[in-house]
C-alpha positions in Angstrom: 17.6 1.1 9.2 20.2 -1.4 7.3 20.9 -4.8 9.8 22.7 -6.8 6.8 26.0 -6.0 8.0 25.4 -6.3 11.8 23.4 -9.7 11.3 25.0 -11.3 8.5 24.2 -15.1 8.8 27.1 -17.2 10.3 26.8 -21.0 11.6 23.6 -22.9 10.4 22.4 -19.6 8.0 19.8 -18.7 11.1 19.0 -15.4 12.1 16.6 -13.8 14.4 16.0 -9.9 13.9 16.3 -7.7 17.0 13.4 -5.7 18.2 15.8 -2.5 18.5 18.8 -1.8 17.2 21.4 0.6 19.3 18.2 1.6 21.7 16.1 2.5 18.5 13.0 0.1 18.0 13.4 -1.2 14.0 10.3 -0.9 12.4 11.2 -1.8 8.9 13.6 -5.0 7.5 15.7 -4.0 4.6 19.0 -5.2 2.6 19.2 -9.0 3.4 19.3 -9.5 -0.7 21.3 -12.5 -1.9 23.1 -13.6 1.4 24.3 -16.9 0.2 23.7 -19.1 3.0 20.6 -17.4 4.8 18.4 -20.4 5.7 16.0 -18.9 8.2 14.4 -16.3 9.4 12.7 -15.4 13.0 11.3 -12.1 13.9 10.8 -12.0 17.2 7.1 -11.4 18.7 8.2 -8.0 20.8 9.6 -6.4 17.8 7.7 -3.8 16.3 8.6 -4.6 12.8 5.6 -3.5 10.7 6.8 -3.5 7.1 9.3 -5.8 5.1 10.9 -3.3 2.4 11.1 -3.6 -1.0 13.5 -6.3 -2.4 14.5 -6.9 1.5 15.3 -10.8 1.1 14.8 -11.6 -2.6 17.4 -13.9 -4.5 18.2 -15.9 -1.3 18.3 -19.1 -3.2 19.4 -21.0 0.6 16.5 -19.9 2.2 13.9 -22.3 3.3 12.0 -20.6 6.4 10.5 -17.5 7.8 8.2 -16.5 10.9 7.1 -13.1 11.3 6.5 -10.9 14.2 2.7 -10.3 15.0 2.7 -6.6 14.0 3.8 -7.0 10.9 1.6 -5.1 8.2 3.2 -4.9 4.9 5.2 -7.5 2.6 6.9 -5.2 0.0 7.2 -5.6 -3.3 10.2 -8.5 -4.1 10.6 -9.2 -1.0 10.8 -12.9 -1.0 11.4 -12.8 -5.1 13.0 -15.7 -6.3 13.7 -17.4 -3.3 13.3 -20.7 -4.8 13.8 -23.0 -1.9 11.6 -20.9 0.4 9.3 -23.8 2.0 7.9 -22.4 5.1 6.3 -19.0 5.6 4.6 -18.4 9.2 2.4 -15.6 8.9 2.2 -15.8 12.9 -1.6 -14.2 13.3 0.3 -11.0 11.9 -2.5 -8.3 10.8 -0.8 -8.1 7.2 -2.9 -5.9 5.0 -0.7 -5.8 1.6 1.4 -8.0 -0.5 3.6 -6.5 -3.1 4.1 -6.9 -6.4 6.5 -10.0 -6.8 6.8 -10.6 -3.4 6.7 -14.4 -3.4 7.3 -14.8 -7.2 8.7 -18.0 -8.7 8.8 -19.7 -4.9 7.7 -23.2 -6.3 8.7 -24.8 -3.2 6.1 -22.2 -0.9 3.6 -24.2 0.7 0.9 -21.8 2.0 -2.5 -23.1 2.3 -3.9 -19.7 3.8 -3.7 -15.6 3.6 -4.1 -13.8 7.0 -8.0 -12.8 7.1 -6.4 -8.6 7.0 -5.3 -9.0 3.5 -6.8 -6.1 1.4 -4.2 -6.0 -1.7 -2.2 -8.4 -3.0 0.3 -6.9 -6.0 0.8 -8.2 -9.4 2.3 -11.3 -9.7 2.8 -11.7 -6.0 3.0 -15.6 -6.0 3.4 -15.8 -9.9 4.5 -20.0 -10.6 4.2 -20.1 -6.8 3.2 -23.8 -7.7 3.0 -25.5 -4.1 0.9 -23.4 -2.1 -2.6 -24.7 -1.4 -4.9 -21.7 -1.0 -8.5 -22.1 -1.4 -10.0 -19.2 -0.2 -9.7 -15.7 0.0 -9.4 -13.2 2.5 -12.6 -11.5 3.6 -10.9 -8.0 3.4 -9.6 -8.5 0.6 -10.6 -5.4 -2.5 -7.8 -6.0 -5.2 -6.6 -8.8 -6.9 -4.1 -7.9 -9.4 -2.7 -8.8 -12.4 -1.3 -12.3 -12.8 -1.0 -12.6 -8.5 -1.8 -16.3 -8.6 -1.1 -17.5 -12.2 1.0 -20.2 -12.6 -0.2 -21.6 -9.1 -1.0 -25.0 -10.4 -1.9 -26.4 -6.3 -4.0 -23.7 -5.6 -8.0 -24.6 -5.6 -9.7 -20.6 -5.4 -12.6 -21.1 -5.6 -14.6 -18.9 -3.1 -14.6 -15.5 -3.0 -14.8 -13.2 0.3 -18.6 -11.4 0.8 -18.2 -7.8 0.2 -21.0 -4.8 0.2 -18.7 -3.0 -2.3 -17.5 -4.1 -5.1 -13.8 -5.1 -5.7 -11.5 -5.7 -8.7 -10.3 -8.8 -10.3 -7.4 -8.2 -12.7 -6.4 -9.6 -16.0 -5.2 -13.7 -15.7 -5.0 -13.0 -11.7 -5.9 -16.8 -11.6 -4.5 -18.4 -14.9 -3.5 -22.1 -15.0 -4.4 -22.9 -11.5 -8.0 -24.4 -10.0 -6.6 -27.7 -8.8 -10.0 -29.7 -8.8 -12.4 -27.3 -8.7 -16.0 -27.6 -9.4 -17.5 -24.6 -8.4 -16.6 -20.7 -8.6 -18.7 -19.0 -6.2 -18.5 -15.3 -5.9 -20.8 -13.7 -3.4 -20.5 -10.5 -4.2 -20.4 -7.5 -6.6 -17.0 -8.4 -7.6 -16.0 -6.5 -11.1 -13.5 -8.2 -14.0 -11.3 -5.7 -15.0 -10.1 -6.5 -18.2 -7.7 -4.5 -19.5 -5.1 -5.8 -21.7 -1.6 -6.6 -20.7 1.5 -5.7 -22.6 0.2 -6.2 -26.0 -3.3 -4.7 -25.3 -5.2 -8.1 -25.4 -7.3 -9.0 -22.8 -6.9 -12.2 -20.9 -8.8 -14.7 -18.8 -8.9 -14.3 -15.3 -9.6 -18.6 -14.9 -7.7 -19.6 -18.0 -6.6 -23.4 -17.0 -9.8 -24.0 -14.7 -10.4 -26.7 -16.4 -12.4 -29.0 -14.2 -15.1 -26.1 -13.1 -18.7 -27.4 -14.1 -20.8 -24.7 -12.1 -20.2 -21.3 -11.4 -22.3 -19.1 -9.1 -22.5 -15.0 -8.8 -23.9 -12.7 -7.2 -27.0 -10.8 -8.8 -25.1 -8.0 -9.2 -22.0 -9.1 -10.4 -19.8 -7.6 -13.4 -22.9 -5.6 -14.4 -21.5 -5.4 -18.1 -22.7 -9.1 -18.1 -25.7 -8.5 -17.0 -28.9 -7.1 -18.3 -31.7 -5.0 -16.2 -33.5 -7.9 -14.8 -29.5 -9.3 -14.1 -29.9 -12.2 -16.4 -26.5 -13.0 -17.2 -24.8 -13.2 -21.1 -23.7 -16.7 -20.7 -21.5 -16.8 -23.4 -19.7 -13.4 -22.3 -18.7 -14.2 -18.9 -17.8 -17.8 -20.4 -15.3 -16.0 -22.2 -14.2 -13.6 -20.1 -13.6 -16.0 -17.0 -12.5 -19.1 -19.0 -10.8 -17.3 -22.4 -13.4 -19.9 -24.3 -17.2 -20.5 -24.4 -17.6 -23.2 -22.3 -21.0 -25.0 -22.7 -20.6 -27.5 -20.3 -20.8 -24.9 -17.4 -24.2 -23.9 -15.8 -24.4 -20.4 -14.3 -26.6 -19.7 -11.3 -27.2 -16.5 -9.9 -27.1 -15.8 -5.9 -29.8 -13.1 -5.2 -28.0 -9.9 -2.8 
């Protein structure tokens, strides 16, 4: 259901999305792309909105603030793509499980310091070049970190990965050129690095740019292809996979699990 024509922003560029339209509850939000003077979006706590559709708010170059309702579950692909002025994004305890591909790409002003603990999937390039986010811990529910999703997040300090019984996947260049001030990377679960190539087929490092790292702590079964039958890591191989180079100054330790 489209709301763009009926609720196009007026004075001040602020809109509050209603809970229903023509007596019908609004479940999805779509078609607010490129609204020139849209600056703030508010969703009522009483609303039943569950998803923001693909591209719903992309290219809104004046948008500065978004507040979700309390039932939102999905942020669609390119939902806020290239909203370059977007600074404040309030999750409002919403149970978001999925953040789509390029959902917040190139949002350099975005100041997010945490993600909902319910997030289980983050799509490719979701936060690519969102250079102002300061996230340090990934949600416990997360099972997929897609390619380049935090690439270029130069102020992020992601260094702690959730504890899970089942193997999860980190794709190529997921954290490239991030890791501000990170000294230790700790991976507490049997995560698997997915080193499939991108574009020209050349695999890329997952933590390239994490220049200050001196210690890596990994779960005993982490990345089975980098350990022998006794759980001993191939230090050079894992270093090249993580950082794109053999870093002799980094120490590795095994967390028994």
